[in-house]
Legacy VTK file of the C-alpha trace (Angstrom):
# vtk DataFile Version 3.0
C-alpha trace
ASCII
DATASET POLYDATA
POINTS 419 float
-0.174 -0.019 -0.028
2.804 2.465 0.798
4.468 1.620 -2.578
1.299 2.577 -4.281
1.010 5.698 -2.124
4.586 6.629 -3.261
4.200 6.022 -7.053
0.472 7.520 -7.417
0.781 10.853 -5.548
-2.002 11.783 -3.041
-3.257 14.705 -5.431
-3.621 12.769 -8.546
-5.301 9.886 -6.585
-7.891 12.402 -5.495
-8.134 13.728 -9.090
-9.270 10.251 -10.229
-13.076 10.982 -9.830
-15.893 8.889 -11.245
-15.710 10.311 -14.906
-11.919 9.763 -14.754
-12.221 6.147 -13.679
-14.939 5.482 -16.485
-12.503 7.060 -18.988
-9.742 4.842 -17.860
-12.032 1.601 -17.840
-12.973 2.353 -21.206
-9.317 2.531 -22.233
-8.601 -0.684 -20.609
-11.199 -2.628 -22.130
-10.570 -1.296 -25.611
-6.927 -2.174 -25.378
-7.774 -5.701 -24.093
-9.397 -6.173 -27.453
-6.681 -4.625 -29.325
-4.180 -6.914 -27.631
-5.684 -9.871 -29.084
-4.554 -9.173 -32.766
-1.983 -6.373 -32.458
1.145 -8.280 -32.835
-0.433 -10.750 -35.385
-1.433 -8.600 -38.137
1.392 -9.114 -40.792
1.739 -12.903 -39.912
-2.126 -13.505 -40.177
-2.191 -11.889 -43.688
1.092 -13.628 -45.027
1.146 -16.902 -43.035
-2.473 -17.464 -42.564
-4.290 -15.995 -45.333
-1.371 -16.484 -48.024
-0.902 -12.979 -49.254
2.552 -11.901 -50.186
4.882 -10.156 -47.739
4.717 -7.082 -50.052
0.849 -6.923 -49.871
0.705 -7.640 -46.298
3.173 -4.977 -45.155
1.926 -2.277 -47.790
-1.731 -3.070 -46.643
-0.705 -2.010 -43.130
0.519 1.108 -44.820
-2.842 1.422 -46.514
-4.531 1.227 -43.466
-2.466 3.957 -41.826
-3.071 6.098 -44.985
-6.768 5.754 -44.635
-6.500 6.944 -40.897
-3.994 9.612 -42.186
-6.629 10.936 -44.764
-9.415 11.111 -42.457
-7.555 12.575 -39.495
-8.115 16.179 -40.494
-11.756 15.540 -40.619
-11.812 13.754 -37.131
-10.023 16.770 -35.712
-12.291 19.302 -37.303
-15.446 17.359 -36.131
-14.108 17.114 -32.596
-14.040 20.876 -32.407
-17.350 21.485 -33.920
-19.543 18.541 -32.301
-17.240 17.338 -29.474
-15.283 14.346 -28.793
-18.163 11.987 -27.756
-19.922 11.742 -31.052
-16.615 11.471 -33.008
-15.246 8.603 -30.861
-18.320 6.547 -30.754
-18.462 6.818 -34.559
-14.888 5.644 -34.667
-15.530 2.844 -32.274
-18.417 1.551 -34.320
-16.138 1.778 -37.402
-13.422 -0.358 -35.743
-15.752 -2.941 -34.801
-17.110 -3.293 -38.299
-13.590 -3.396 -39.703
-12.626 -6.194 -37.268
-15.475 -8.282 -38.344
-14.218 -7.880 -42.040
-10.721 -8.683 -40.993
-11.876 -12.061 -39.420
-13.435 -13.195 -42.835
-11.025 -11.535 -45.291
-9.956 -14.166 -47.706
-9.303 -11.938 -50.833
-7.394 -8.847 -51.357
-10.560 -6.916 -51.909
-12.054 -7.906 -48.597
-8.595 -7.249 -47.091
-8.252 -3.769 -48.320
-11.829 -2.861 -47.268
-11.209 -3.914 -43.911
-7.836 -1.829 -43.882
-9.547 1.519 -45.026
-12.690 1.255 -42.934
-11.334 1.469 -39.354
-11.921 4.551 -37.499
-9.554 6.875 -35.350
-10.840 7.165 -31.683
-7.330 8.017 -30.170
-7.658 11.872 -31.222
-11.054 12.617 -29.705
-10.079 10.410 -26.670
-7.125 12.410 -25.983
-9.340 15.718 -26.247
-11.744 14.056 -23.797
-9.005 13.237 -21.353
-7.648 16.767 -21.496
-11.137 17.904 -20.365
-11.154 15.576 -17.300
-7.972 16.555 -15.724
-6.369 19.992 -14.780
-3.668 21.250 -17.078
-0.758 20.751 -14.370
-1.991 16.894 -14.080
-2.241 16.146 -17.872
1.263 14.746 -18.197
0.621 12.349 -15.262
-2.945 11.552 -16.717
-1.640 10.728 -20.108
1.028 8.726 -18.689
-1.269 6.706 -16.430
-3.692 6.077 -19.148
-0.808 4.790 -21.390
0.164 2.378 -18.467
-3.547 0.901 -18.903
-3.398 0.830 -22.553
-0.440 -1.714 -22.162
-1.864 -3.526 -19.414
-4.820 -4.055 -21.600
-2.837 -5.024 -24.592
-0.727 -7.268 -22.252
-3.947 -9.233 -21.070
-5.060 -9.316 -24.672
-1.749 -10.774 -25.739
-1.785 -13.562 -23.415
-5.271 -14.474 -24.301
-4.192 -14.462 -27.882
-1.124 -16.812 -27.144
-3.439 -19.168 -25.619
-5.963 -19.261 -28.647
-3.765 -18.633 -31.756
-2.370 -21.463 -34.004
-1.090 -20.904 -37.386
-2.489 -24.476 -38.255
-6.044 -23.625 -37.545
-6.974 -20.510 -39.316
-10.294 -20.397 -37.665
-8.481 -19.420 -34.445
-7.726 -16.056 -36.007
-11.256 -15.545 -36.806
-12.102 -15.858 -33.327
-9.670 -13.243 -32.147
-10.793 -10.637 -34.730
-14.623 -11.290 -33.753
-13.729 -11.166 -29.811
-11.818 -7.781 -30.467
-15.005 -6.426 -32.367
-17.290 -7.240 -29.419
-14.758 -5.713 -26.872
-14.620 -2.632 -28.977
-18.367 -2.188 -28.875
-18.207 -2.833 -25.026
-15.658 -0.094 -24.866
-18.092 2.311 -26.930
-20.670 1.668 -24.443
-18.393 2.814 -21.522
-17.160 5.821 -23.474
-20.854 6.861 -23.655
-21.384 7.144 -20.171
-19.036 10.176 -20.408
-21.376 12.044 -22.543
-21.852 14.812 -20.265
-18.136 15.984 -20.772
-18.019 15.398 -24.605
-20.136 17.810 -26.220
-19.033 21.000 -28.147
-17.825 24.088 -26.040
-20.811 26.524 -26.785
-18.825 30.005 -26.206
-16.260 29.088 -28.810
-19.186 28.575 -31.467
-20.614 32.072 -30.313
-17.127 33.763 -30.668
-17.086 34.798 -34.288
-13.132 34.953 -34.296
-12.540 31.535 -32.513
-15.346 29.962 -34.747
-13.728 31.140 -37.838
-10.304 29.623 -37.074
-9.370 26.401 -38.381
-6.446 24.230 -39.997
-4.793 27.343 -41.473
-4.197 28.595 -37.751
-3.040 25.105 -36.617
-0.509 24.789 -39.557
0.998 28.112 -38.755
2.116 27.004 -35.434
5.693 26.312 -36.153
5.974 24.533 -32.756
3.280 22.121 -33.829
4.668 21.460 -37.396
8.320 20.935 -35.856
6.872 18.466 -33.371
4.900 16.503 -35.771
7.884 16.232 -37.987
10.156 15.184 -35.171
7.441 12.648 -33.842
7.129 11.151 -37.278
10.793 10.493 -37.787
10.836 8.967 -34.144
7.669 6.790 -34.812
9.184 5.417 -38.009
12.230 4.318 -36.009
9.881 2.975 -33.284
6.047 1.964 -33.418
5.739 2.111 -36.989
8.397 -0.107 -37.919
7.836 -2.673 -34.793
4.176 -3.241 -35.876
5.152 -3.607 -39.572
8.175 -5.947 -39.370
9.098 -7.338 -35.904
6.620 -10.444 -36.012
7.809 -11.150 -39.647
11.563 -10.764 -38.611
10.991 -13.033 -35.528
9.151 -15.864 -37.644
11.089 -15.546 -40.845
14.490 -14.299 -40.308
15.214 -15.664 -36.649
13.027 -18.715 -37.332
11.383 -18.628 -33.933
7.721 -19.967 -33.337
4.881 -17.707 -33.794
3.835 -18.319 -29.883
6.884 -16.483 -28.767
5.699 -13.346 -30.020
2.927 -13.096 -27.277
5.800 -13.617 -24.758
7.856 -10.929 -26.139
4.959 -8.330 -25.978
4.077 -9.528 -22.512
7.547 -8.504 -21.195
7.034 -5.223 -23.063
3.667 -4.505 -21.409
4.469 -5.898 -18.178
7.611 -3.406 -18.027
5.349 -0.585 -18.851
2.784 -1.362 -16.219
5.475 -1.798 -13.527
7.718 1.085 -14.520
5.262 3.739 -15.896
4.166 5.114 -12.414
8.179 5.470 -11.367
8.975 6.991 -14.724
6.175 9.466 -14.176
7.455 10.591 -10.873
11.030 11.128 -12.127
10.413 13.137 -15.383
8.118 15.628 -13.530
9.532 18.952 -14.165
12.298 17.776 -16.428
12.711 18.798 -20.306
9.924 16.821 -22.351
12.086 17.098 -25.464
15.070 15.608 -23.719
13.093 12.927 -22.348
11.725 12.017 -25.699
15.337 12.045 -27.130
16.349 9.559 -24.476
13.459 7.426 -25.435
14.886 7.424 -29.016
18.413 6.154 -27.665
16.715 3.374 -25.969
14.704 2.317 -29.196
18.042 2.193 -31.101
19.227 -0.190 -28.465
16.239 -2.463 -29.165
16.766 -2.501 -32.747
20.591 -3.253 -32.352
19.621 -6.313 -29.965
17.215 -7.457 -32.421
19.810 -7.581 -35.216
22.567 -9.267 -32.927
19.753 -12.097 -32.147
20.556 -13.096 -35.622
23.708 -14.674 -34.355
22.471 -16.414 -31.383
21.052 -19.928 -30.843
17.358 -20.191 -30.248
17.059 -19.835 -26.425
19.492 -16.932 -26.120
17.711 -15.337 -29.017
14.385 -15.588 -27.240
16.221 -14.066 -23.980
17.740 -11.292 -25.923
14.364 -10.128 -27.408
12.774 -10.369 -23.983
15.543 -8.113 -22.831
15.025 -5.799 -25.882
11.311 -5.737 -25.284
11.936 -4.340 -21.731
14.362 -1.545 -23.099
11.798 -0.608 -25.796
9.021 -0.357 -23.134
11.135 1.907 -20.880
11.447 4.342 -23.989
7.585 4.190 -24.294
7.171 4.982 -20.825
9.110 8.125 -21.351
7.408 9.174 -24.627
3.786 8.471 -23.770
3.199 11.249 -21.168
5.252 13.876 -22.602
4.207 13.881 -26.280
0.365 14.593 -25.668
1.413 16.906 -22.843
3.399 19.120 -25.366
0.785 19.088 -27.821
-2.152 19.977 -25.222
0.164 22.469 -23.599
0.527 24.467 -26.810
-2.992 23.901 -28.162
-5.670 26.809 -27.695
-8.969 25.160 -26.200
-10.937 25.787 -29.298
-8.564 24.261 -31.846
-7.523 21.301 -29.297
-9.390 18.589 -31.426
-7.277 19.745 -34.699
-3.882 19.770 -32.660
-4.610 16.273 -31.235
-5.462 15.300 -34.739
-2.331 16.599 -36.006
-0.418 14.651 -33.322
-2.336 11.597 -34.812
-1.092 12.316 -38.210
2.488 11.012 -36.892
0.897 7.639 -36.341
-0.808 7.524 -39.611
2.206 8.670 -41.643
4.611 6.391 -39.726
2.439 3.518 -39.930
2.336 4.360 -43.702
6.111 4.958 -44.573
7.424 2.143 -42.207
5.513 -0.666 -43.861
6.588 0.593 -47.251
10.400 0.763 -45.984
10.211 -2.811 -44.220
8.829 -4.209 -47.525
11.601 -2.749 -49.442
14.036 -4.437 -47.090
12.348 -7.768 -47.046
11.503 -8.177 -50.618
15.070 -7.417 -51.667
16.397 -9.963 -49.126
18.015 -7.195 -47.118
15.869 -8.022 -43.955
19.013 -8.691 -41.729
19.896 -4.989 -42.295
16.412 -3.581 -41.544
16.992 -3.298 -37.826
20.044 -1.253 -37.825
18.570 1.331 -40.375
15.502 1.458 -38.113
17.623 2.257 -35.090
19.544 4.961 -36.909
16.139 6.468 -37.849
15.072 6.484 -34.087
18.303 8.336 -33.436
17.455 11.122 -35.931
13.964 11.576 -34.566
15.579 12.132 -31.060
18.086 14.684 -32.566
15.009 16.414 -34.039
13.259 16.652 -30.811
16.132 18.205 -29.245
16.012 21.028 -31.725
12.559 21.587 -30.935
13.371 22.448 -27.412
14.496 25.946 -28.322
11.029 26.802 -29.741
9.125 25.902 -26.440
8.867 27.842 -23.289
9.878 26.283 -20.058
6.229 25.708 -19.134
5.584 24.060 -22.513
8.573 21.792 -22.390
7.802 20.987 -18.842
10.857 22.667 -17.284
9.323 23.860 -14.136
9.497 23.087 -10.485
7.983 19.521 -9.548
4.334 19.719 -8.971
2.802 17.714 -6.331
0.670 15.729 -8.665
LINES 1 420
419 0 1 2 3 4 5 6 7 8 9 10 11 12 13 14 15 16 17 18 19 20 21 22 23 24 25 26 27 28 29 30 31 32 33 34 35 36 37 38 39 40 41 42 43 44 45 46 47 48 49 50 51 52 53 54 55 56 57 58 59 60 61 62 63 64 65 66 67 68 69 70 71 72 73 74 75 76 77 78 79 80 81 82 83 84 85 86 87 88 89 90 91 92 93 94 95 96 97 98 99 100 101 102 103 104 105 106 107 108 109 110 111 112 113 114 115 116 117 118 119 120 121 122 123 124 125 126 127 128 129 130 131 132 133 134 135 136 137 138 139 140 141 142 143 144 145 146 147 148 149 150 151 152 153 154 155 156 157 158 159 160 161 162 163 164 165 166 167 168 169 170 171 172 173 174 175 176 177 178 179 180 181 182 183 184 185 186 187 188 189 190 191 192 193 194 195 196 197 198 199 200 201 202 203 204 205 206 207 208 209 210 211 212 213 214 215 216 217 218 219 220 221 222 223 224 225 226 227 228 229 230 231 232 233 234 235 236 237 238 239 240 241 242 243 244 245 246 247 248 249 250 251 252 253 254 255 256 257 258 259 260 261 262 263 264 265 266 267 268 269 270 271 272 273 274 275 276 277 278 279 280 281 282 283 284 285 286 287 288 289 290 291 292 293 294 295 296 297 298 299 300 301 302 303 304 305 306 307 308 309 310 311 312 313 314 315 316 317 318 319 320 321 322 323 324 325 326 327 328 329 330 331 332 333 334 335 336 337 338 339 340 341 342 343 344 345 346 347 348 349 350 351 352 353 354 355 356 357 358 359 360 361 362 363 364 365 366 367 368 369 370 371 372 373 374 375 376 377 378 379 380 381 382 383 384 385 386 387 388 389 390 391 392 393 394 395 396 397 398 399 400 401 402 403 404 405 406 407 408 409 410 411 412 413 414 415 416 417 418
């Protein structure tokens, strides 16, 4: 009990009121479903449905492009009609896409599933920023990320007990369960409807109501943050989702079941370390914290490449350690990125600012699969981890360059707050 009290400071514990608890419950439930299929995307398409590696990885990019194309619309609608309606629409679209994934046997069906998913993270970030005070946002986003990974970890364990490459129907079951859980999360999110409407006074102000994406794109701080985040995401999440499972199965020749074990180490580390990291990065430069995360991700990719020279058991152990290192980088990145965006965002444009941050996920999810496919299709897969690690380092350097554009408050350089 004393440990929990030390990690979750008293002021923040008191701030977790009923609406915030429901929001966090929604996050956890949605991510349990996500964890069922998250690490198996390319393996499912390539090893189960028989699509080529090139098609499978590029389809992942297509899915990200669809999210990228719709992100400005989601952001504008969030500011106009509030995050509640936008998020619920996204949840329903996600559930429908998951059902389509479950029964996708042709390229046309797979493409339809890839482009039909929603984008609930942007409006969800806007909702979370409304539920907590400004000085507690960094901690609130970090706590939310911990729950994201706790949910994904549980989902991954369930997935590992069900999935079997020799039984394609096991993948169908996973996607259908994910769709059902997504609808449950939508129901939980709906309970926050009192907090998710549009802000009426902004619509009544003719100046604020006339502002839109032009004003967002004029903010050089945001543009530079998006660029730095994009490079960092390509060197991190984007490439991990696109090629990690493929590299493990086809290059390291490890069984598909160990993928769930690797992600279990990843999510367990996040759950155990996130609160400790939150306490230690409070009041420190957010851009420097993100640069450190980039360095940790580079180490992850180096270990992945070194595993090629190791026997099976040692390769598994080394990748478990690598996943712990990657996770530590995530615990640093997850609280500070959204905190920077929501610190510089004016309230009437907050939905668009969060959508702009979401563009980094869409763009990295589009570019990383294309780069991954280029390496694997030209028999250069063994070089792919090293180049990805260098990309992560470049993203870290861009983050350090952003620091001079931010005020002390925007960069988090201030005295430690109690919560």
